[in-house]
Every structure is written in structure tokens, then in C-alpha cells.
gemmi code that builds the backbone of each chain (N, CA, C; Angstrom):
import gemmi

chains = {
    "A": [
        ("MET", (63.096, 9.949, 95.917), (62.878, 10.064, 94.521), (63.954, 11.109, 93.995)),
        ("SER", (64.025, 12.439, 94.626), (64.955, 13.371, 94.151), (66.319, 12.690, 94.308)),
        ("GLU", (66.589, 12.041, 95.240), (67.827, 11.320, 95.344), (68.347, 10.462, 94.063)),
        ("SER", (67.392, 9.731, 93.580), (67.690, 8.810, 92.553), (67.890, 9.707, 91.366)),
        ("ILE", (67.090, 10.727, 91.180), (67.272, 11.543, 89.961), (68.641, 12.091, 90.008)),
        ("GLU", (69.063, 12.575, 91.270), (70.338, 13.318, 91.451), (71.392, 12.246, 90.958)),
        ("ARG", (71.206, 11.073, 91.496), (72.435, 10.036, 91.160), (72.344, 9.797, 89.694)),
        ("ILE", (71.195, 9.763, 89.037), (71.382, 9.683, 87.664), (72.024, 10.744, 86.828)),
        ("GLU", (71.723, 11.814, 87.315), (72.434, 13.063, 86.806), (73.842, 13.259, 86.923)),
        ("ALA", (74.147, 12.641, 88.231), (75.669, 12.735, 88.523), (76.321, 11.634, 87.590)),
        ("SER", (75.679, 10.521, 87.304), (76.470, 9.462, 86.695), (76.574, 9.832, 85.128)),
        ("SER", (75.392, 10.324, 84.686), (75.658, 10.689, 83.214), (76.674, 12.022, 82.968)),
        ("ASP", (76.699, 12.798, 84.100), (77.679, 13.907, 84.133), (79.057, 13.256, 84.184)),
        ("ALA", (79.325, 12.115, 84.795), (80.562, 11.467, 84.810), (80.948, 11.056, 83.404)),
        ("ARG", (79.947, 10.464, 82.710), (80.314, 9.929, 81.264), (80.601, 11.328, 80.352)),
        ("ARG", (79.904, 12.209, 80.676), (79.998, 13.346, 79.967), (81.329, 14.098, 80.085)),
        ("ARG", (81.684, 14.167, 81.256), (83.077, 14.609, 81.704), (84.225, 14.070, 80.925)),
        ("PHE", (84.020, 12.568, 80.731), (84.945, 11.726, 80.006), (85.065, 12.208, 78.559)),
        ("LEU", (83.762, 12.373, 78.067), (83.676, 12.828, 76.629), (84.427, 14.215, 76.445)),
        ("ASN", (84.233, 15.095, 77.525), (84.828, 16.387, 77.539), (86.298, 16.213, 77.464)),
        ("ILE", (86.819, 15.285, 78.265), (88.323, 15.210, 78.264), (88.713, 14.684, 76.900)),
        ("ALA", (88.068, 13.727, 76.369), (88.423, 13.206, 75.098), (88.364, 14.284, 73.855)),
        ("VAL", (87.374, 15.188, 73.972), (87.351, 16.148, 72.989), (88.464, 17.343, 73.091)),
        ("SER", (88.835, 17.521, 74.492), (89.873, 18.333, 74.789), (91.133, 17.770, 74.388)),
        ("THR", (91.276, 16.442, 74.333), (92.545, 15.774, 74.000), (92.783, 15.801, 72.468)),
        ("VAL", (91.646, 15.595, 71.681), (91.685, 15.684, 70.306), (91.981, 16.991, 69.855)),
        ("LEU", (91.454, 17.994, 70.491), (91.731, 19.405, 69.992), (93.146, 19.700, 70.367)),
        ("LEU", (93.719, 19.251, 71.515), (95.225, 19.500, 71.709), (96.003, 18.863, 70.633)),
        ("GLU", (95.645, 17.668, 70.346), (96.382, 16.838, 69.086), (96.247, 17.705, 67.975)),
        ("THR", (95.150, 18.398, 67.673), (95.028, 18.950, 66.453), (95.941, 20.378, 66.219)),
        ("GLY", (96.060, 20.924, 67.498), (97.020, 22.177, 67.596), (96.406, 23.262, 68.092)),
        ("PHE", (95.133, 23.105, 68.770), (94.534, 24.275, 69.418), (95.244, 24.258, 70.774)),
        ("GLU", (95.378, 25.492, 71.313), (95.944, 25.611, 72.852), (94.714, 25.943, 73.742)),
        ("ALA", (93.761, 26.322, 73.223), (92.628, 26.587, 74.201), (91.289, 26.652, 73.379)),
        ("ALA", (90.183, 26.545, 74.113), (88.892, 26.588, 73.462), (87.898, 27.170, 74.465)),
        ("ASP", (86.982, 28.118, 73.875), (85.886, 28.560, 74.774), (84.849, 27.517, 75.163)),
        ("LYS", (84.114, 27.898, 76.279), (83.348, 27.001, 76.765), (82.309, 26.441, 75.846)),
        ("MET", (81.680, 27.367, 75.019), (80.575, 27.054, 74.129), (81.036, 26.083, 73.050)),
        ("SER", (82.249, 26.245, 72.370), (82.521, 25.359, 71.354), (82.818, 24.079, 72.079)),
        ("MET", (83.431, 23.976, 73.239), (83.679, 22.605, 73.876), (82.374, 21.812, 74.070)),
        ("GLU", (81.403, 22.699, 74.544), (80.103, 22.070, 75.065), (79.428, 21.526, 73.665)),
        ("THR", (79.663, 22.397, 72.622), (79.017, 21.972, 71.308), (79.580, 20.673, 70.809)),
        ("LEU", (80.949, 20.602, 70.800), (81.542, 19.588, 70.198), (81.367, 18.262, 71.156)),
        ("THR", (81.165, 18.418, 72.523), (80.891, 17.356, 73.405), (79.470, 16.752, 73.014)),
        ("GLU", (78.548, 17.815, 72.797), (77.216, 17.358, 72.406), (77.257, 16.557, 71.123)),
        ("ILE", (77.935, 17.145, 70.080), (78.132, 16.437, 68.870), (78.685, 15.054, 69.007)),
        ("MET", (79.618, 14.820, 69.732), (80.188, 13.410, 69.995), (78.998, 12.667, 70.811)),
        ("GLN", (78.472, 13.090, 71.476), (77.365, 12.157, 72.234), (76.283, 11.901, 71.308)),
        ("CYS", (75.715, 12.928, 70.487), (74.852, 12.540, 69.498), (75.386, 11.686, 68.383)),
        ("PHE", (76.693, 11.822, 68.067), (77.223, 10.943, 66.879), (77.186, 9.347, 67.415)),
        ("ILE", (77.627, 9.351, 68.657), (77.716, 7.786, 69.133), (76.241, 7.302, 69.164)),
        ("ALA", (75.267, 8.060, 69.868), (73.993, 7.548, 70.008), (73.319, 7.176, 68.623)),
        ("GLU", (73.615, 8.183, 67.601), (73.210, 8.004, 66.367), (73.658, 6.782, 65.705)),
        ("VAL", (74.851, 6.619, 65.701), (75.559, 5.474, 65.019), (74.888, 4.109, 65.783)),
        ("GLY", (74.646, 4.116, 67.084), (74.063, 2.977, 67.684), (72.834, 2.671, 67.271)),
        ("ASN", (71.961, 3.839, 67.229), (70.537, 3.623, 66.697), (70.560, 3.170, 65.302)),
        ("SER", (71.334, 3.631, 64.402), (71.305, 3.263, 63.005), (71.820, 1.835, 62.967)),
        ("ALA", (72.773, 1.534, 63.552), (73.295, 0.161, 63.461), (72.219, -0.727, 63.984)),
        ("LYS", (71.617, -0.568, 65.080), (70.658, -1.359, 65.556), (69.579, -1.539, 64.559)),
        ("GLY", (69.136, -0.396, 63.893), (68.077, -0.604, 62.837), (68.384, -1.444, 61.878)),
        ("TYR", (69.746, -1.396, 61.332), (70.187, -2.186, 60.323), (70.164, -3.725, 60.636)),
        ("SER", (70.544, -3.898, 61.901), (70.683, -5.284, 62.243), (69.395, -6.058, 62.522)),
        ("GLU", (68.461, -5.137, 62.891), (67.004, -5.691, 63.195), (66.371, -5.826, 61.754)),
        ("LEU", (66.699, -5.098, 60.808), (66.073, -5.114, 59.431), (66.723, -6.521, 58.812)),
        ("SER", (67.794, -6.996, 59.210), (68.082, -8.312, 58.611), (67.869, -9.408, 59.572)),
        ("GLY", (67.012, -9.193, 60.662), (66.462, -10.140, 61.458), (67.541, -10.640, 62.493)),
        ("ARG", (68.537, -9.769, 62.922), (69.418, -10.114, 63.977), (69.193, -9.250, 65.121)),
        ("VAL", (69.669, -9.796, 66.287), (69.477, -9.110, 67.595), (70.689, -8.103, 67.785)),
        ("GLU", (71.864, -8.824, 67.543), (73.037, -8.005, 67.837), (73.678, -7.677, 66.484)),
        ("PRO", (74.212, -6.320, 66.651), (74.664, -5.648, 65.477), (76.113, -6.324, 65.114)),
        ("VAL", (76.372, -6.402, 63.695), (77.788, -6.941, 63.282), (78.331, -5.776, 62.509)),
        ("LEU", (79.634, -6.228, 62.003), (80.516, -5.008, 61.509), (79.690, -4.391, 60.244)),
        ("GLY", (78.954, -5.393, 59.468), (78.242, -4.746, 58.326), (77.266, -3.711, 58.635)),
        ("ASP", (76.520, -3.808, 59.842), (75.567, -2.857, 60.334), (76.137, -1.583, 60.689)),
        ("VAL", (77.209, -1.680, 61.355), (78.018, -0.450, 61.786), (78.289, 0.315, 60.453)),
        ("MET", (78.946, -0.543, 59.513), (79.301, 0.096, 58.392), (78.245, 0.868, 57.585)),
        ("MET", (77.051, 0.104, 57.413), (76.012, 0.707, 56.771), (75.516, 1.921, 57.524)),
        ("ALA", (75.576, 1.880, 58.844), (75.223, 3.019, 59.687), (76.237, 4.413, 59.251)),
        ("PHE", (77.452, 4.064, 59.130), (78.471, 5.068, 58.882), (78.160, 5.498, 57.451)),
        ("MET", (77.822, 4.634, 56.499), (77.691, 5.067, 55.180), (76.433, 5.892, 55.078)),
        ("ASN", (75.425, 5.547, 55.835), (74.114, 6.366, 55.786), (74.234, 7.689, 56.383)),
        ("MET", (75.193, 7.759, 57.327), (75.440, 9.233, 57.921), (76.320, 9.942, 57.138)),
        ("GLY", (77.012, 9.304, 56.157), (77.883, 10.028, 55.279), (79.208, 10.185, 56.032)),
        ("ILE", (79.602, 9.310, 56.710), (80.999, 9.464, 57.564), (82.025, 8.984, 56.777)),
        ("ASN", (83.061, 9.646, 56.563), (84.110, 9.131, 55.736), (85.281, 8.412, 56.577)),
        ("LEU", (85.365, 7.215, 56.128), (86.195, 6.196, 56.955), (87.511, 6.172, 56.229)),
        ("GLN", (87.816, 6.949, 55.224), (89.065, 6.660, 54.395), (90.167, 7.371, 55.207)),
        ("GLY", (91.126, 6.520, 55.399), (92.303, 6.884, 56.274), (92.021, 6.697, 57.693)),
        ("LEU", (91.175, 5.838, 58.019), (90.856, 5.573, 59.601), (92.102, 4.905, 60.101)),
        ("GLU", (92.753, 3.968, 59.300), (93.879, 3.211, 59.809), (95.137, 4.097, 60.075)),
        ("GLN", (95.274, 5.017, 59.212), (96.489, 6.123, 59.307), (96.136, 6.805, 60.562)),
        ("TYR", (94.865, 7.280, 60.628), (94.450, 8.032, 61.945), (94.629, 7.279, 63.196)),
        ("ALA", (94.230, 5.836, 63.137), (94.622, 5.190, 64.346), (96.125, 4.979, 64.667)),
        ("ALA", (96.958, 5.002, 63.906), (98.385, 4.725, 63.939), (99.056, 6.104, 64.084)),
        ("ARG", (98.384, 7.258, 64.226), (99.164, 8.508, 64.362), (100.029, 8.571, 65.563)),
        ("PRO", (101.150, 9.181, 65.323), (102.132, 9.206, 66.365), (101.977, 9.705, 67.804)),
        ("ASN", (101.199, 10.975, 67.663), (101.195, 11.574, 69.042), (99.854, 11.507, 69.753)),
        ("ARG", (99.417, 10.302, 69.743), (98.075, 9.947, 70.329), (98.120, 9.788, 71.992)),
        ("HIS", (97.247, 10.499, 72.559), (97.085, 10.421, 73.913), (95.976, 9.355, 74.340)),
        ("VAL", (96.214, 8.655, 75.348), (95.042, 7.677, 75.944), (94.702, 8.213, 77.280)),
        ("ILE", (93.363, 8.252, 77.444), (92.749, 8.606, 78.763), (92.603, 7.273, 79.507)),
        ("GLN", (93.175, 7.620, 80.811), (92.786, 6.485, 81.797), (91.354, 6.167, 81.885)),
        ("PRO", (91.082, 4.787, 81.795), (89.632, 4.449, 81.879), (89.122, 4.804, 83.141)),
        ("PRO", (87.813, 5.134, 83.240), (87.025, 5.522, 84.460), (87.098, 4.318, 85.587)),
        ("GLN", (87.299, 4.758, 86.685), (87.425, 3.883, 87.883), (85.786, 3.344, 88.057)),
        ("GLN", (85.486, 2.265, 88.309), (84.257, 1.843, 88.884), (84.091, 2.302, 90.430)),
        ("ALA", (82.954, 2.975, 90.536), (82.762, 3.359, 91.891), (82.284, 2.214, 92.799)),
        ("PRO", (82.578, 2.067, 93.862), (82.050, 0.875, 94.772), (80.630, 1.243, 95.101)),
        ("VAL", (79.823, 0.188, 94.969), (78.167, 0.544, 95.202), (78.260, 0.649, 96.829)),
        ("PRO", (77.439, 1.650, 97.242), (77.296, 1.973, 98.645), (76.203, 0.975, 99.209)),
        ("ARG", (76.558, 0.457, 100.462), (75.689, -0.480, 101.157), (74.434, 0.301, 101.685)),
        ("GLN", (73.303, -0.278, 101.388), (72.201, 0.425, 101.888), (71.891, 0.108, 103.446)),
    ],
    "B": [
        ("MET", (70.665, 22.001, 67.177), (71.518, 21.455, 66.196), (70.873, 20.429, 65.397)),
        ("HIS", (71.198, 20.385, 64.271), (70.518, 19.700, 63.188), (71.380, 19.010, 62.274)),
        ("MET", (71.230, 17.835, 61.966), (72.212, 17.112, 61.176), (71.581, 16.849, 59.807)),
        ("THR", (72.088, 17.295, 58.774), (71.535, 17.017, 57.401), (72.509, 15.973, 56.597)),
        ("ARG", (71.906, 15.127, 55.964), (72.774, 14.090, 55.448), (73.112, 14.335, 53.986)),
        ("MET", (72.462, 15.407, 53.489), (72.647, 15.527, 51.988), (73.918, 15.950, 51.544)),
        ("ASN", (74.400, 17.070, 52.349), (75.621, 17.906, 51.722), (76.791, 17.476, 52.524)),
        ("SER", (76.894, 16.235, 53.350), (78.061, 15.924, 54.055), (78.951, 15.034, 53.039)),
        ("PRO", (80.300, 15.065, 53.313), (81.116, 14.266, 52.468), (80.825, 12.847, 52.710)),
        ("SER", (80.730, 11.908, 51.737), (80.340, 10.665, 51.834), (81.232, 9.773, 51.136)),
        ("ILE", (81.272, 8.449, 51.430), (82.161, 7.372, 50.796), (81.307, 7.101, 49.628)),
        ("GLY", (82.105, 6.901, 48.488), (81.552, 6.601, 47.192), (81.264, 5.193, 47.266)),
        ("MET", (80.262, 4.870, 46.530), (79.600, 3.454, 46.628), (80.589, 2.526, 45.789)),
        ("ASP", (81.302, 3.048, 44.908), (82.198, 2.205, 44.109), (83.346, 1.744, 44.772)),
        ("GLU", (83.660, 2.613, 45.846), (84.806, 2.049, 46.580), (84.430, 1.368, 47.842)),
        ("GLY", (83.251, 1.337, 48.040), (82.671, 0.802, 49.145), (83.135, -0.598, 49.676)),
        ("THR", (83.158, -1.497, 48.538), (83.731, -2.901, 48.866), (84.935, -2.991, 49.342)),
        ("GLY", (85.887, -2.141, 48.773), (87.259, -2.112, 49.111), (87.468, -1.544, 50.541)),
        ("VAL", (86.728, -0.534, 50.891), (86.790, -0.144, 52.370), (86.291, -1.118, 53.213)),
        ("GLY", (85.192, -1.839, 52.871), (84.690, -2.885, 53.796), (85.709, -4.097, 54.051)),
        ("HIS", (86.381, -4.458, 53.017), (87.482, -5.464, 53.253), (88.631, -4.927, 54.128)),
        ("ALA", (89.005, -3.853, 53.854), (90.196, -3.134, 54.531), (89.757, -2.975, 56.006)),
        ("LEU", (88.355, -2.715, 56.069), (87.827, -2.341, 57.600), (87.816, -3.787, 58.347)),
        ("ASN", (87.469, -4.874, 57.624), (87.442, -6.054, 58.138), (88.736, -6.559, 58.846)),
        ("ASP", (89.850, -6.275, 57.885), (91.261, -6.677, 58.416), (91.534, -5.634, 59.724)),
        ("PHE", (91.096, -4.428, 59.648), (91.418, -3.502, 60.674), (90.787, -3.869, 61.829)),
        ("LEU", (89.591, -4.419, 61.815), (88.914, -4.803, 62.983), (89.653, -5.682, 63.755)),
        ("LEU", (90.284, -6.492, 63.011), (91.138, -7.692, 63.878), (92.277, -6.971, 64.619)),
        ("GLN", (92.810, -5.753, 64.077), (93.945, -5.121, 64.731), (93.417, -4.425, 66.037)),
        ("LEU", (92.204, -4.276, 66.060), (91.674, -3.373, 67.207), (91.647, -3.988, 68.566)),
        ("GLU", (92.026, -5.306, 68.518), (91.895, -6.160, 69.667), (92.703, -5.596, 70.925)),
        ("ASN", (94.056, -5.048, 70.560), (94.813, -4.423, 71.590), (94.964, -3.096, 71.091)),
        ("TYR", (94.047, -2.202, 70.978), (94.244, -0.756, 70.745), (93.117, -0.072, 71.627)),
        ("THR", (93.662, 1.072, 72.221), (92.800, 1.775, 73.112), (92.608, 3.204, 72.446)),
        ("PRO", (91.344, 3.477, 72.111), (91.018, 4.750, 71.508), (90.989, 5.813, 72.694)),
        ("SER", (90.897, 7.201, 72.394), (90.926, 8.190, 73.466), (89.826, 8.085, 74.286)),
        ("ILE", (88.628, 7.716, 73.702), (87.377, 7.683, 74.473), (87.200, 6.370, 75.049)),
        ("PRO", (87.121, 6.305, 76.413), (87.042, 4.942, 77.261), (85.890, 4.178, 76.612)),
        ("ASP", (86.131, 2.912, 76.492), (85.278, 1.837, 75.988), (83.923, 1.979, 76.785)),
        ("SER", (84.007, 2.037, 78.035), (82.785, 2.048, 78.862), (81.905, 3.082, 78.545)),
        ("VAL", (82.450, 4.489, 78.357), (81.559, 5.662, 77.954), (81.069, 5.487, 76.616)),
        ("VAL", (81.746, 5.005, 75.641), (81.105, 4.705, 74.326), (79.914, 3.560, 74.401)),
        ("ALA", (80.301, 2.581, 75.253), (79.264, 1.505, 75.321), (78.090, 1.954, 76.041)),
        ("TYR", (78.084, 2.977, 77.007), (76.969, 3.560, 77.668), (76.075, 4.294, 76.757)),
        ("TYR", (76.842, 5.196, 75.866), (75.888, 5.933, 74.900), (75.403, 4.950, 73.832)),
        ("LEU", (76.068, 4.032, 73.572), (75.383, 3.046, 72.642), (74.265, 2.338, 73.152)),
        ("ASN", (74.474, 1.825, 74.447), (73.420, 1.093, 75.089), (72.147, 1.999, 75.186)),
        ("ILE", (72.370, 3.411, 75.325), (71.146, 4.248, 75.578), (70.240, 4.197, 74.309)),
        ("SER", (70.934, 4.067, 73.083), (70.180, 3.942, 71.883), (69.833, 2.617, 71.438)),
        ("GLY", (70.115, 1.567, 72.325), (69.527, 0.226, 72.011), (70.778, -0.699, 71.471)),
        ("PHE", (71.878, -0.173, 71.077), (72.897, -1.053, 70.649), (73.565, -1.725, 71.633)),
        ("GLU", (73.510, -3.097, 71.684), (74.157, -3.851, 72.550), (74.940, -4.908, 71.861)),
        ("SER", (76.351, -4.928, 72.166), (77.111, -5.799, 71.433), (78.124, -6.481, 72.505)),
        ("GLN", (78.401, -7.701, 72.126), (79.436, -8.429, 72.925), (80.863, -8.251, 72.417)),
        ("ASP", (80.907, -7.758, 71.275), (82.264, -7.444, 70.684), (82.886, -6.191, 70.984)),
        ("PRO", (83.891, -6.180, 71.865), (84.542, -4.797, 72.276), (85.106, -4.201, 71.126)),
        ("ARG", (85.439, -4.948, 69.962), (86.178, -4.397, 68.898), (85.182, -3.239, 68.110)),
        ("LEU", (83.807, -3.757, 67.987), (82.861, -2.850, 67.353), (82.821, -1.538, 68.109)),
        ("ILE", (82.805, -1.550, 69.437), (82.781, -0.284, 70.218), (83.950, 0.509, 69.962)),
        ("ARG", (85.076, -0.196, 70.022), (86.279, 0.705, 69.637), (86.361, 1.142, 68.213)),
        ("LEU", (85.813, 0.417, 67.285), (85.728, 1.006, 65.883), (84.898, 2.240, 65.947)),
        ("ILE", (83.728, 2.214, 66.744), (82.798, 3.494, 66.765), (83.539, 4.521, 67.342)),
        ("ALA", (84.058, 4.177, 68.546), (85.016, 5.264, 69.339), (85.900, 5.759, 68.331)),
        ("LEU", (86.668, 5.079, 67.570), (87.871, 5.581, 66.869), (87.114, 6.459, 65.561)),
        ("ALA", (86.063, 5.983, 65.028), (85.336, 6.697, 63.984), (84.819, 8.115, 64.387)),
        ("SER", (84.212, 8.175, 65.620), (83.746, 9.338, 66.147), (84.840, 10.393, 66.483)),
        ("GLN", (86.092, 9.748, 66.865), (87.257, 10.451, 67.239), (87.744, 11.106, 65.932)),
        ("LYS", (87.749, 10.389, 64.820), (88.262, 10.769, 63.606), (87.313, 11.966, 63.050)),
        ("PHE", (85.956, 11.741, 63.119), (85.102, 12.839, 62.842), (85.356, 14.191, 63.591)),
        ("LEU", (85.569, 13.967, 64.756), (85.736, 15.223, 65.509), (87.066, 15.718, 65.160)),
        ("SER", (88.124, 14.948, 64.949), (89.563, 15.428, 64.477), (89.464, 16.044, 63.227)),
        ("ASP", (88.527, 15.563, 62.185), (88.388, 16.267, 60.961), (87.800, 17.690, 61.194)),
        ("ILE", (86.747, 17.712, 61.961), (86.114, 18.996, 62.214), (87.107, 19.952, 62.826)),
        ("ALA", (87.978, 19.501, 63.780), (88.816, 20.326, 64.384), (89.905, 20.766, 63.501)),
        ("ASN", (90.289, 20.048, 62.622), (91.252, 20.392, 61.541), (90.687, 21.570, 60.750)),
        ("ASP", (89.448, 21.384, 60.343), (88.922, 22.513, 59.449), (88.729, 23.686, 60.288)),
        ("ALA", (88.448, 23.544, 61.537), (88.277, 24.748, 62.352), (89.658, 25.384, 62.576)),
        ("LEU", (90.667, 24.595, 62.637), (92.010, 25.153, 62.825), (92.405, 25.944, 61.570)),
        ("GLN", (92.138, 25.348, 60.421), (92.423, 26.241, 59.161), (91.722, 27.523, 59.078)),
        ("HIS", (90.527, 27.381, 59.433), (89.455, 28.720, 59.553), (90.362, 29.837, 60.448)),
        ("CYS", (90.766, 29.090, 61.685), (91.409, 30.010, 62.863), (92.771, 30.585, 62.144)),
        ("LYS", (93.429, 29.792, 61.476), (94.721, 30.268, 60.898), (94.607, 31.453, 60.018)),
        ("MET", (93.500, 31.082, 59.030), (93.324, 32.129, 58.103), (92.798, 33.478, 58.727)),
        ("ARG", (91.909, 33.356, 59.667), (91.458, 34.534, 60.410), (92.556, 35.358, 61.161)),
        ("THR", (93.482, 34.593, 61.829), (94.524, 35.318, 62.531), (95.579, 35.913, 61.532)),
        ("SER", (95.775, 35.230, 60.530), (96.773, 35.628, 59.681), (96.241, 36.992, 58.971)),
        ("SER", (95.087, 37.178, 58.688), (94.563, 38.200, 57.896), (94.459, 39.363, 59.039)),
        ("GLN", (94.164, 38.997, 60.299), (94.215, 39.941, 61.304), (95.607, 40.508, 61.567)),
        ("LEU", (96.564, 39.521, 61.585), (98.099, 39.891, 61.882), (98.509, 40.851, 60.596)),
        ("ALA", (98.108, 40.560, 59.416), (98.446, 41.413, 58.405), (97.952, 42.917, 58.564)),
        ("GLN", (96.741, 42.916, 59.051), (96.290, 44.324, 59.219), (96.802, 44.935, 60.356)),
        ("ASN", (97.134, 44.233, 61.441), (97.871, 44.898, 62.676), (99.213, 45.194, 62.249)),
        ("SER", (99.989, 44.452, 61.498), (101.405, 44.735, 61.247), (101.449, 46.069, 60.388)),
        ("LYS", (100.383, 46.336, 59.696), (100.425, 47.580, 58.924), (100.380, 48.678, 59.828)),
        ("ASN", (99.672, 48.674, 60.847), (99.577, 49.867, 61.848), (100.700, 49.878, 62.783)),
        ("GLN", (101.058, 48.764, 63.449), (101.980, 48.837, 64.349), (102.686, 47.337, 64.509)),
        ("LYS", (103.876, 47.178, 64.919), (104.456, 45.975, 64.899), (104.231, 45.299, 66.390)),
        ("GLY", (103.380, 44.509, 66.350), (102.980, 43.821, 67.630), (103.669, 42.384, 67.808)),
        ("PRO", (103.626, 41.740, 68.928), (104.283, 40.510, 68.973), (103.427, 39.449, 68.223)),
        ("LYS", (104.116, 38.571, 67.755), (103.364, 37.601, 66.861), (102.637, 36.693, 67.575)),
        ("GLU", (101.246, 36.614, 67.316), (100.420, 35.680, 68.298), (100.484, 34.257, 67.478)),
        ("LYS", (100.897, 33.266, 68.294), (100.849, 31.794, 67.709), (99.996, 30.984, 68.411)),
        ("LYS", (99.247, 31.506, 69.438), (98.264, 30.580, 70.092), (96.945, 30.492, 69.407)),
        ("PHE", (96.416, 29.263, 69.199), (95.204, 29.044, 68.605), (94.143, 28.698, 69.530)),
        ("VAL", (93.058, 29.604, 69.527), (92.029, 29.226, 70.384), (90.787, 29.245, 69.661)),
        ("MET", (90.102, 27.966, 70.012), (88.847, 27.662, 69.331), (87.804, 28.478, 69.854)),
        ("THR", (87.184, 29.172, 68.945), (86.004, 29.761, 69.228), (84.760, 29.431, 68.275)),
        ("MET", (83.653, 29.757, 68.707), (82.479, 29.363, 67.790), (82.660, 30.151, 66.457)),
        ("ASP", (83.279, 31.227, 66.269), (83.536, 31.872, 64.976), (84.203, 31.073, 64.050)),
        ("ASP", (85.180, 30.048, 64.521), (85.832, 29.140, 63.672), (85.019, 27.805, 63.560)),
        ("LEU", (84.242, 27.508, 64.565), (83.566, 26.207, 64.661), (82.416, 26.179, 63.716)),
        ("VAL", (81.769, 27.305, 63.754), (80.425, 27.138, 62.925), (80.647, 27.075, 61.564)),
        ("PRO", (81.545, 27.683, 60.728), (81.834, 27.214, 59.400), (82.456, 25.837, 59.113)),
        ("ALA", (83.228, 25.489, 60.190), (83.668, 24.239, 60.023), (82.563, 22.997, 60.213)),
        ("LEU", (81.512, 23.419, 60.979), (80.711, 22.343, 61.108), (79.653, 22.394, 59.971)),
        ("GLN", (79.445, 23.660, 59.504), (78.590, 23.697, 58.266), (78.986, 22.943, 57.075)),
        ("GLU", (80.402, 22.552, 56.999), (80.855, 21.744, 55.950), (80.463, 20.267, 56.139)),
        ("TYR", (80.282, 19.954, 57.347), (79.897, 18.565, 57.660), (78.261, 18.447, 57.930)),
        ("GLY", (77.501, 19.558, 57.394), (76.123, 19.402, 57.412), (75.486, 19.582, 58.953)),
        ("ILE", (76.316, 20.235, 59.795), (75.810, 20.237, 61.083), (75.371, 21.950, 61.214)),
        ("VAL", (74.232, 22.188, 61.432), (73.870, 23.595, 61.616), (73.967, 24.058, 63.173)),
        ("ALA", (74.880, 24.831, 63.473), (75.030, 25.296, 64.867), (74.928, 26.788, 64.953)),
        ("LYS", (73.966, 27.372, 65.640), (73.967, 28.735, 65.703), (74.465, 29.231, 67.201)),
        ("LYS", (75.111, 30.252, 67.072), (75.573, 30.953, 68.397), (74.387, 31.820, 68.831)),
        ("PRO", (74.183, 31.335, 70.094), (72.896, 32.229, 70.747), (73.362, 33.659, 70.814)),
        ("HIS", (72.389, 34.623, 70.738), (72.500, 35.954, 70.912), (72.937, 36.474, 72.381)),
        ("TYR", (72.402, 35.593, 73.150), (72.683, 36.199, 74.616), (72.526, 34.839, 75.578)),
        ("PHE", (73.030, 34.958, 76.654), (72.993, 33.924, 77.678), (72.342, 34.506, 78.782)),
        ("ILE", (71.461, 33.577, 79.385), (70.862, 33.987, 80.741), (71.592, 33.442, 81.830)),
    ],
}
model = gemmi.Model(1)
for chain_id, residues in chains.items():
    chain = gemmi.Chain(chain_id)
    for i, (resn, *xyz) in enumerate(residues, 1):
        res = gemmi.Residue()
        res.name, res.seqid = resn, gemmi.SeqId(i, " ")
        for name, pos in zip(("N", "CA", "C"), xyz):
            atom = gemmi.Atom()
            atom.name, atom.element = name, gemmi.Element(name[0])
            atom.pos, atom.b_iso = gemmi.Position(*pos), 0.0
            res.add_atom(atom)
        chain.add_residue(res)
    model.add_chain(chain)
structure = gemmi.Structure()
structure.add_model(model)
structure.setup_entities()
């Protein structure tokens, strides 16, 4: 039992680590050279909450209109409801000095 | 941490349709674009909250939007940091001529006012155990 819990914690920790790397990358792009641990953790938590909240909201909108799978409109409604400013998203996507993180490697499943 | 939606900057409804059309075109370009946050990580957190989509472009759009959200916050925090350090430097230069500090370090002192503008109330704990 304790082993499975540990494994779950370890796997969520891996995703968390990638979020942490992404946050650091964005901070570096912005012009910060260092960040203290508390603000890093706060920003990582915000990112995780943000993604989960968008997912929850988009799912709610899609189910409201009788669909199972969310479409672009649902995601748009979720962003609007959360007050997220999407103005200039295209320019942001095409910014020159962007870094790309290597996608995580899939760990091979250990044989029982 | 508590998110309020009332005092956060929002898209005006009158320009909403234009944004929607532009976004629809933009979605097509996301086919071969990789945001900083890996797709699988975003998909995992979306799946936790019940969002399941077969379209990888939607996941990329959400990744990009969250990245931009973070970038906007970081930009605000950087402005706070610059203002704070410049005022400190002015005070320091009156007393003594020190070396010019140009390194920007993100601390909660800068982050808290930046987050407040986005309607996120974060409080620095008084102590750590």
C-alpha cells in the first residue's frame, strides 16, 4: 500500500518538476537571474491551479452544451470567465528568444 | 491562495468575436509549435480536472495561455523589482558609491504586489517550521 502511494507521489513530483523547469524558463526569458524558493513554489502552484481550473471550467462549459469533449469555444469561454487576457497571444508565441524544454521520457514499466 | 475574478484584467466583450476568429486561425498554426510546458504535463493536469481532449492543439493553446499568464505576472514583478532596486540604489549612492547591481532576483516582495493586480492573494508566511 505504502509503495503505491510513494509511486503516485513520485510521479506527480515528476510533473511538478517539469512545471518548475517551465516556470524557471519563463522567468529567465523575462529577465530575472534568480528567484527565491518561495516565489518559485508559489508560481509553480499557480501554474498547476491555472491549468486545472481551465480544464475544469472548459469541461463544465462543454457539458453545459451537451458535449463530452471540449472544443475551442469551451476553452475560450473558460478563459473569458477567468478573466484571462489573450490579446497578443500570437505575438507572444512568436517571440524570438523562446526556449523549449525537452519532453519527458516515458519510464519503462517495471515487470512484476 | 485565493483567486478572485472581479478585479482581474479581462477581455472586453465587444472585441470578443474578433479574438475568437483570430484564435481559430491561430489554432491551426499550433499544429507544429511546441510551448515551453511539455504537452504530456499539461494533459496530465487537465485530465485530473476531467478535461479530456483528442485534439493536441487545444492542449497546446492552454499551455501557451498559461505561459503567457505567467509571463505577464513575471513582467509586472520585474517592474516592481526594478523600481525597488533603483530607489535603493539612489539611496545608496548618496551615502557611498557602490558597484552597480544589475542582477534581478525574484522575491516575494516583488511577487505579492504583482499577483495582487491579477486578483491572486498570496501572503508570505511569518515563519517556517
